[in-house]
Each structure stands twice: as structure tokens, then as C-alpha cells.
N, C-alpha and C positions, 0 to 999 in steps of 0.2 A: 439562542437558537439551537434547536436539537439537530441531531446528525441527519435526519431525513430531510429537513429543510435545507440544511447545509449542503447535502449532496445534491439536491435538486437545483439549488442556486448556482452551485459550482458547474453542474452540467450545462445549465442554460448559458452561463458566462463563457465556458469553454467553446460552446458552438459558435461564438462570435469571433474566435481567434482564427485568423487565416491559417489554412493548412500549410505545413512546412516551417512554421515559425520556429519550432524546436524539432529538427530532424532527429529522429531516434536512431540510436546505434547500439544494438544489443551487445556487441563485443565490449564497448565502452561501459555499458551497463553492468556487465559481469565484473569489471573491475570495480565499479562502484559498490557492487554488492559486497565486496571486501569489507565494508563498514558494517555489514549485517551478519556476516559469517559466524561471529562469536556466539550469536543467539539463535539464528535461523539456518536450517538446512534446505537443500533443494532436492533431496532424495525421498521425501516422504517421512522421514524420521524427525520427531520432535525433539527439541533440546530445551534450553532455557525458554525459548520462544518456539511457536509452532512452525512446522516446515512450510515453506512457501511454494512448494511444488503444487501446481494447480490453483494458486491463490486468485488468479484472474477469473472471475466468474463465480467464485465460491462465496457463500454467504459469510460475512464477517463473523468471527467467533464460533466457527464450526469445524475447524480441522479435527479429524478423528483423533481421539486419544489425548488431546491437550486441554488442560484446565485453564480457562480463561477468567480474566477479571469479570466482575459483574457488568461493568460498563461495556466491555467488548462483546460479552455474550448477549447483550440486549440490543445491539445495533440493528439487527434484523434486515440489513440490506446487503446485496451482493457487491463484492469488490469489482469495480471496473476501472479503466484507466483514469477517469476523472477523480473518483472516490480514493483510489490508491495515491494518486499525485497529491491530493489535498491532505490525506493522512500522513504521507511521507514528509510533506513539507512542514507539518505542525501536528504531531500526533495528539497532544493534549487539547488543542482547540478543536480538532475534529471529533475526537472521542474523549470528552472530559471524564477523568477518573480511570482511564486505562493505565495500566502499570508498566508499559513498555519504557525502559529507561533511555530514551533516545529523544534528543531535543528537536530533531528535524533536519531536513536536508534543504537548504536555502536555494541552492543553484538550480534553476529551472532546467537547464541542459542536462544536469546529472539526474535530475528526477525522470526526465523524459527517456534517457538512456536506461536508467534502472527499470523503468516500466517496460521498455522493449525487451529487456532480458527477462523480467518476471513473466511476460506473455509467452516466452519460449518454454516455460517450465510446465509442460502439460502432463 
């Protein structure tokens, strides 16, 4: 299944989840981001990974000045809460061939909190 069908299926499935199932806590998400900070910044400066400032709403693989893998550069879809949650849960499943050395974040509450934090990074 390609990334576009995966994202569409995930968005449809997410719409069926009752609101409030995973209340988001941006402060807790900032703590979860501690797992990401070795590679990602929040200030617009790229490091080993791209800066995550403004990631929500940005087309995948397009952070200015960062050299992406072929797989990530060709996703072509914008990151939103659903697509980021799926990617953070299992990066290789969602974007096969990406080179991010992170196996994923299994805990749904931590993912929700991390997404709440990422949404604050405008």
C-alpha cells in the first residue's frame, strides 16, 4: 500500500474514533520530544534530521535546506495530525525506505501528546 492510500485510510479510520479518547497534552508532548531532540530541532535549524518547526501542514520532505531520502522526498502529502501519528508510530511502514533511525513510538497517549506539542511549533 503506498503512502497516499495509507494516509487516506488512516484519516478515514481516525474519523471513527470518539473525540477525547486520547486527550492531548502539549507540555507532556514536549517531554516526549526529548526522544527526538538528538536529531530534530524546533528552532528552524536542521541537524541530523530536519527541523520540526512548522512541520504540521508542511509537505513531507520539504523543510528548506535539508537533504531528504528519496522515499521521503517523494511522499508528496502534507503532514497533518493523522499522517504524523501514523509515521511516528511506525516510520518504516508509513514511508518505506526512509532513513530515519527511529523504530517508532508505540504508546498512543505519548503520540497524541507529541502531536499536540508539534502543533505549537509555528
